[in-house]
VOPAGU-2260 file (C-alpha; in pm, 1 decimal, decimal comma):
REM VOPAGU-2260
SITE   aa  ch    i         X         Y         Z
SITE  UNK   A    0   18109,0   -1904,3   10920,0
SITE  UNK   A    1   18076,9   -2166,0   11192,5
SITE  UNK   A    2   17847,4   -2374,8   10969,4
SITE  UNK   A    3   18088,2   -2342,3   10676,1
SITE  UNK   A    4   18379,3   -2459,6   10889,8
SITE  UNK   A    5   18177,8   -2743,1   11046,4
SITE  UNK   A    6   18071,9   -2876,4   10707,3
SITE  UNK   A    7   18424,4   -2848,8   10567,5
SITE  UNK   A    8   18561,1   -3030,6   10870,6
SITE  UNK   A    9   18303,4   -3310,8   10830,0
SITE  UNK   A   10   18406,9   -3361,1   10466,4
SITE  UNK   A   11   18776,9   -3332,3   10545,5
SITE  UNK   A   12   18752,2   -3606,6   10810,2
SITE  UNK   A   13   18549,9   -3829,8   10577,5
SITE  UNK   A   14   18780,6   -3788,5   10277,7
SITE  UNK   A   15   19125,5   -3660,2   10382,6
SITE  UNK   A   16   19114,7   -3500,7   10037,1
SITE  UNK   A   17   19239,3   -3153,9    9934,3
SITE  UNK   A   18   19093,3   -3068,5    9592,5
SITE  UNK   A   19   19258,0   -2823,2    9353,3
SITE  UNK   A   20   18942,0   -2734,6    9161,7
SITE  UNK   A   21   18569,5   -2722,5    9222,0
SITE  UNK   A   22   18320,1   -2800,5    8947,0
SITE  UNK   A   23   17950,3   -2709,7    8935,5
SITE  UNK   A   24   17745,1   -2908,0    8684,8
SITE  UNK   A   25   17418,9   -2756,2    8562,5
SITE  UNK   A   26   17090,5   -2900,7    8432,6
SITE  UNK   A   27   17152,5   -3208,7    8218,9
SITE  UNK   A   28   17529,0   -3158,3    8242,5
SITE  UNK   A   29   17617,9   -3403,3    8517,5
SITE  UNK   A   30   17784,7   -3653,9    8284,1
SITE  UNK   A   31   18132,9   -3513,1    8345,5
SITE  UNK   A   32   18126,7   -3720,7    8663,2
SITE  UNK   A   33   18169,2   -4030,6    8441,8
SITE  UNK   A   34   18518,9   -3903,4    8361,0
SITE  UNK   A   35   18613,3   -3866,4    8728,9
SITE  UNK   A   36   18794,2   -4143,5    8913,3
SITE  UNK   A   37   18555,8   -4117,5    9208,8
SITE  UNK   A   38   18704,1   -4170,2    9555,2
SITE  UNK   A   39   18416,2   -4040,7    9767,3
SITE  UNK   A   40   18055,4   -3954,1    9693,4
SITE  UNK   A   41   17795,8   -3797,1    9923,6
SITE  UNK   A   42   17428,2   -3731,5    9872,1
SITE  UNK   A   43   17359,6   -3373,2    9972,3
SITE  UNK   A   44   17122,1   -3504,2   10239,3
SITE  UNK   A   45   17421,2   -3671,5   10410,8
SITE  UNK   A   46   17620,9   -3349,9   10443,5
SITE  UNK   A   47   17559,8   -3131,0   10750,7
SITE  UNK   A   48   17413,3   -2787,6   10670,6
SITE  UNK   A   49   17383,3   -2861,2   10295,5
SITE  UNK   A   50   17058,8   -2774,5   10118,9
SITE  UNK   A   51   16902,3   -3046,2    9902,0
SITE  UNK   A   52   16850,2   -2992,1    9529,0
SITE  UNK   A   53   16485,4   -3013,7    9421,1
SITE  UNK   A   54   16524,4   -2964,1    9044,8
SITE  UNK   A   55   16477,3   -3239,1    8787,1
SITE  UNK   A   56   16810,2   -3306,4    8615,4
SITE  UNK   A   57   17012,9   -3226,5    8928,0
SITE  UNK   A   58   17126,0   -3546,3    9097,0
SITE  UNK   A   59   17228,2   -3386,8    9425,3
SITE  UNK   A   60   17568,4   -3540,4    9498,6
SITE  UNK   A   61   17907,7   -3408,2    9598,8
SITE  UNK   A   62   18186,0   -3604,1    9427,7
SITE  UNK   A   63   18553,4   -3620,0    9527,4
SITE  UNK   A   64   18806,3   -3775,8    9294,5
SITE  UNK   A   65   19067,9   -3742,8    9022,5
SITE  UNK   A   66   19006,5   -3593,6    8679,4
SITE  UNK   A   67   19302,7   -3669,8    8453,5
SITE  UNK   A   68   19525,8   -3675,0    8760,0
SITE  UNK   A   69   19395,3   -3352,2    8915,2
SITE  UNK   A   70   19211,9   -3355,6    9246,8
SITE  UNK   A   71   18858,4   -3220,3    9204,6
SITE  UNK   A   72   18535,2   -3183,9    9397,0
SITE  UNK   A   73   18223,7   -3171,0    9181,0
SITE  UNK   A   74   17869,8   -3064,5    9256,5
SITE  UNK   A   75   17635,9   -3285,4    9055,7
SITE  UNK   A   76   17343,9   -3048,6    9086,8
SITE  UNK   A   77   17337,2   -2695,7    9228,8
SITE  UNK   A   78   17101,4   -2485,0    9440,7
SITE  UNK   A   79   16886,1   -2209,9    9294,8
SITE  UNK   A   80   16736,9   -1896,6    9442,4
SITE  UNK   A   81   16400,2   -1985,8    9284,6
SITE  UNK   A   82   16382,0   -2304,7    9491,9
SITE  UNK   A   83   16325,7   -2084,1    9795,3
SITE  UNK   A   84   16680,8   -2090,4    9926,8
SITE  UNK   A   85   16843,2   -1774,5   10054,5
SITE  UNK   A   86   17148,0   -1645,5    9870,9
SITE  UNK   A   87   17360,0   -1764,2   10164,1
SITE  UNK   A   88   17231,4   -2117,4   10107,6
SITE  UNK   A   89   17282,4   -2095,1    9730,7
SITE  UNK   A   90   17653,3   -2015,2    9769,8
SITE  UNK   A   91   17716,8   -2221,2   10083,9
SITE  UNK   A   92   17877,6   -2512,8    9892,2
SITE  UNK   A   93   18120,4   -2279,9    9712,1
SITE  UNK   A   94   18236,8   -2144,0   10046,2
SITE  UNK   A   95   18278,6   -2497,2   10179,5
SITE  UNK   A   96   18482,0   -2597,2    9872,8
SITE  UNK   A   97   18708,4   -2297,6    9928,8
SITE  UNK   A   98   18763,6   -2411,5   10288,3
SITE  UNK   A   99   18853,2   -2756,3   10153,7
SITE  UNK   A  100   19131,5   -2600,7    9948,1
SITE  UNK   A  101   19012,7   -2526,5    9594,3
SITE  UNK   A  102   19176,8   -2239,7    9406,1
SITE  UNK   A  103   18970,4   -2261,1    9085,1
SITE  UNK   A  104   18597,2   -2291,2    9021,9
SITE  UNK   A  105   18454,4   -2426,1    8695,5
SITE  UNK   A  106   18084,0   -2366,9    8630,7
SITE  UNK   A  107   17839,5   -2486,7    8367,1
SITE  UNK   A  108   17481,6   -2394,0    8302,0
SITE  UNK   A  109   17197,5   -2449,9    8059,3
SITE  UNK   A  110   17103,0   -2112,2    7915,8
SITE  UNK   A  111   16871,0   -1942,0    7672,9
SITE  UNK   A  112   17038,8   -1786,4    7371,3
SITE  UNK   A  113   16980,2   -1414,6    7316,7
SITE  UNK   A  114   17234,3   -1366,5    7038,1
SITE  UNK   A  115   17088,0   -1416,5    6689,6
SITE  UNK   A  116   17399,2   -1607,8    6579,2
SITE  UNK   A  117   17347,4   -1877,3    6844,7
SITE  UNK   A  118   17193,0   -2217,4    6775,7
SITE  UNK   A  119   17063,5   -2480,2    7017,4
SITE  UNK   A  120   17355,2   -2697,4    7127,6
SITE  UNK   A  121   17617,7   -2423,5    7092,6
SITE  UNK   A  122   17865,7   -2350,6    7370,0
SITE  UNK   A  123   17918,2   -1998,4    7500,9
SITE  UNK   A  124   18231,4   -1931,1    7704,0
SITE  UNK   A  125   18124,0   -1672,4    7961,7
SITE  UNK   A  126   18339,7   -1359,6    7949,5
SITE  UNK   A  127   18126,6   -1150,5    8187,3
SITE  UNK   A  128   17788,6   -1144,5    8357,0
SITE  UNK   A  129   17501,4    -914,3    8449,8
SITE  UNK   A  130   17336,5    -962,9    8788,3
SITE  UNK   A  131   16957,3    -926,2    8764,3
SITE  UNK   A  132   16884,1   -1123,6    9080,0
SITE  UNK   A  133   16690,4    -928,2    9344,3
SITE  UNK   A  134   16953,2   -1016,4    9604,8
SITE  UNK   A  135   17328,2   -1054,1    9645,7
SITE  UNK   A  136   17510,0   -1329,5    9838,9
SITE  UNK   A  137   17739,1   -1070,5    9997,8
SITE  UNK   A  138   17453,8    -865,1   10141,6
SITE  UNK   A  139   17474,1    -816,2   10517,5
SITE  UNK   A  140   17768,4    -807,9   10753,0
SITE  UNK   A  141   18090,2    -893,1   10571,3
SITE  UNK   A  142   18286,4   -1196,0   10691,2
SITE  UNK   A  143   18645,5   -1070,9   10669,0
SITE  UNK   A  144   18775,7   -1425,6   10689,7
SITE  UNK   A  145   18614,3   -1491,6   10350,5
SITE  UNK   A  146   18699,3   -1169,0   10171,3
SITE  UNK   A  147   18690,4    -791,9   10151,0
SITE  UNK   A  148   18374,3    -583,6   10196,1
SITE  UNK   A  149   18379,1    -453,4    9836,3
SITE  UNK   A  150   18525,7    -722,2    9608,5
SITE  UNK   A  151   18642,5    -607,9    9266,5
SITE  UNK   A  152   18463,4    -778,4    8973,8
SITE  UNK   A  153   18662,3    -643,8    8678,8
SITE  UNK   A  154   18773,0    -996,7    8589,1
SITE  UNK   A  155   18498,7   -1218,2    8724,9
SITE  UNK   A  156   18591,2   -1484,9    8467,4
SITE  UNK   A  157   18960,7   -1557,0    8416,0
SITE  UNK   A  158   19090,0   -1411,8    8088,9
SITE  UNK   A  159   19374,1   -1663,3    8093,2
SITE  UNK   A  160   19137,6   -1961,0    8119,3
SITE  UNK   A  161   18910,4   -1811,9    7852,9
SITE  UNK   A  162   19200,9   -1793,3    7606,5
SITE  UNK   A  163   19307,1   -2148,3    7691,4
SITE  UNK   A  164   18948,4   -2272,0    7643,6
SITE  UNK   A  165   18922,2   -2102,2    7304,6
SITE  UNK   A  166   19242,8   -2273,2    7192,4
SITE  UNK   A  167   19118,9   -2611,1    7317,9
SITE  UNK   A  168   18789,6   -2569,4    7130,5
SITE  UNK   A  169   18964,1   -2469,3    6807,9
SITE  UNK   A  170   19211,4   -2757,5    6829,0
SITE  UNK   A  171   18923,4   -3004,2    6868,2
SITE  UNK   A  172   18692,6   -2855,0    6605,0
SITE  UNK   A  173   18433,6   -2742,5    6861,8
SITE  UNK   A  174   18218,2   -2448,5    6765,3
SITE  UNK   A  175   18201,2   -2190,5    7042,3
SITE  UNK   A  176   18103,4   -1833,9    7117,4
SITE  UNK   A  177   18212,7   -1595,1    7389,9
SITE  UNK   A  178   17954,5   -1372,9    7549,6
SITE  UNK   A  179   17783,0   -1215,8    7846,7
SITE  UNK   A  180   17549,9   -1418,5    8070,0
SITE  UNK   A  181   17261,8   -1250,5    8251,5
SITE  UNK   A  182   17133,9   -1421,6    8565,8
SITE  UNK   A  183   16783,7   -1368,3    8702,3
SITE  UNK   A  184   16575,7   -1535,7    8968,4
SITE  UNK   A  185   16321,7   -1741,7    8769,4
SITE  UNK   A  186   16154,8   -1986,7    8788,6
SITE  UNK   A  187   15946,9   -1846,6    8501,6
SITE  UNK   A  188   16122,0   -1830,5    8168,0
SITE  UNK   A  189   16145,0   -1480,5    8029,3
SITE  UNK   A  190   15868,2   -1296,2    7848,6
SITE  UNK   A  191   15946,0   -1167,4    7498,1
SITE  UNK   A  192   15982,9    -816,6    7642,7
SITE  UNK   A  193   16228,4    -941,4    7906,6
SITE  UNK   A  194   16431,8   -1124,5    7641,5
SITE  UNK   A  195   16449,9    -802,5    7438,0
SITE  UNK   A  196   16550,2    -603,9    7748,0
SITE  UNK   A  197   16832,5    -844,9    7835,7
SITE  UNK   A  198   16957,3    -834,6    7477,7
SITE  UNK   A  199   16954,1    -454,0    7476,9
SITE  UNK   A  200   17151,1    -457,7    7803,2
SITE  UNK   A  201   17426,4    -651,5    7627,7
SITE  UNK   A  202   17359,7   -1012,1    7729,9
SITE  UNK   A  203   17412,3   -1305,4    7494,1
SITE  UNK   A  204   17265,7   -1580,6    7714,0
SITE  UNK   A  205   17030,6   -1593,8    8010,9
SITE  UNK   A  206   16970,9   -1831,7    8299,0
SITE  UNK   A  207   16888,0   -1870,7    8666,9
SITE  UNK   A  208   17222,3   -1961,1    8825,1
SITE  UNK   A  209   17599,9   -1903,5    8812,7
SITE  UNK   A  210   17605,1   -1529,1    8893,4
SITE  UNK   A  211   17564,3   -1563,9    9274,7
SITE  UNK   A  212   17816,5   -1849,6    9277,0
SITE  UNK   A  213   18077,2   -1644,7    9090,3
SITE  UNK   A  214   18018,7   -1341,5    9314,2
SITE  UNK   A  215   18084,7   -1555,6    9623,3
SITE  UNK   A  216   18382,2   -1724,8    9457,9
SITE  UNK   A  217   18547,3   -1399,1    9356,1
SITE  UNK   A  218   18483,3   -1258,9    9705,6
SITE  UNK   A  219   18705,3   -1542,6    9830,7
SITE  UNK   A  220   18968,6   -1495,5    9561,1
SITE  UNK   A  221   18886,2   -1802,9    9353,8
SITE  UNK   A  222   18967,6   -1806,4    8982,7
SITE  UNK   A  223   18649,9   -1873,6    8781,3
SITE  UNK   A  224   18565,7   -2015,1    8440,2
SITE  UNK   A  225   18215,5   -2074,3    8305,7
SITE  UNK   A  226   18037,6   -2219,4    8003,4
SITE  UNK   A  227   17675,1   -2179,8    7899,5
SITE  UNK   A  228   17525,5   -2459,6    7691,1
SITE  UNK   A  229   17261,7   -2296,3    7470,8
SITE  UNK   A  230   16958,4   -2517,4    7522,3
SITE  UNK   A  231   16687,5   -2291,0    7381,4
SITE  UNK   A  232   16659,4   -1967,5    7185,3
SITE  UNK   A  233   16494,1   -1649,1    7300,8
SITE  UNK   A  234   16132,1   -1586,7    7209,0
SITE  UNK   A  235   16140,3   -1222,5    7100,4
SITE  UNK   A  236   15789,3   -1204,3    6955,9
SITE  UNK   A  237   15457,9   -1249,4    7132,9
SITE  UNK   A  238   15277,5   -1564,7    7024,0
SITE  UNK   A  239   15588,5   -1774,7    6965,2
SITE  UNK   A  240   15605,5   -2107,4    7145,9
SITE  UNK   A  241   15856,7   -2128,6    7431,0
SITE  UNK   A  242   16068,0   -2414,5    7563,8
SITE  UNK   A  243   15996,0   -2689,6    7816,1
SITE  UNK   A  244   16236,4   -2807,8    8087,7
SITE  UNK   A  245   16256,0   -3150,0    7915,8
SITE  UNK   A  246   16373,8   -2984,3    7593,8
SITE  UNK   A  247   16636,5   -2792,9    7789,9
SITE  UNK   A  248   16770,1   -3114,6    7943,0
SITE  UNK   A  249   16775,0   -3296,5    7608,0
SITE  UNK   A  250   16969,4   -3016,8    7440,4
SITE  UNK   A  251   17212,7   -3001,8    7731,4
SITE  UNK   A  252   17273,0   -3376,2    7710,2
SITE  UNK   A  253   17363,0   -3354,3    7342,6
SITE  UNK   A  254   17611,3   -3069,4    7396,6
SITE  UNK   A  255   17761,7   -3213,4    7713,0
SITE  UNK   A  256   18051,1   -3410,7    7553,2
SITE  UNK   A  257   18191,9   -3090,7    7400,9
SITE  UNK   A  258   18171,2   -2904,9    7731,6
SITE  UNK   A  259   18325,8   -3202,2    7914,0
SITE  UNK   A  260   18622,3   -3207,7    7677,7
SITE  UNK   A  261   18694,3   -2837,9    7733,7
SITE  UNK   A  262   18664,6   -2870,4    8111,7
SITE  UNK   A  263   18892,5   -3174,9    8119,6
SITE  UNK   A  264   19161,5   -3016,5    7904,1
SITE  UNK   A  265   19146,9   -2690,1    8100,6
SITE  UNK   A  266   19175,2   -2861,5    8437,8
SITE  UNK   A  267   19480,3   -3050,8    8310,5
SITE  UNK   A  268   19659,6   -2716,5    8277,4
SITE  UNK   A  269   19620,3   -2621,0    8645,0
């Protein structure tokens, strides 16, 4: 808690900025920053106690500015459990953003499609998630200042924002799905048997992020909204060729303008 407060205080003194919303941009999805009227920008290495992103496609900057008149703070690149960080490190920036004043958290990720109706480049509005990580960011002694010991997760993703996002997509002719995201540790992509298991469990997309961040956010009472960009399709049969990280980034880049439009229009409504 002391580190969270110290980092928040450092950023507060540097920016004198109280953001309304936090945004986390996933692999290949950092272009939303081009729409932000940037007032302050920090490399993660400049921020006390911040981890440093090591993944290709994650720029590693914290951006403060205005998005269509709304004050936002955006993570251009996130931290993953598979990079060797603890869960506390993975969710540290979300806790700092809460201390800076955000009330809403918007998340994006590049994900594998498990639903047979999905195509590469589709958007999936996340309506729920399944936690298949081997750890939980709330494990250990609870910090009452952040939230209750046993946070309720019945509405991890805001139903109100989901309905608004669906309307925005329909008004702009954007194809979308709603579905369940399953998060697991990685860094290996799933085997055909694991893809089949996740599908049987009820998941529509799969990835290696988002779930810990939403758990920490909901613990602190933040309202969450998330989108998966479907960058590859599940390999259900042995012998099929999988997907490279470059292909994931390319697919994310092509779908990014649609995701950006939905995020921008949603944030306008706050």
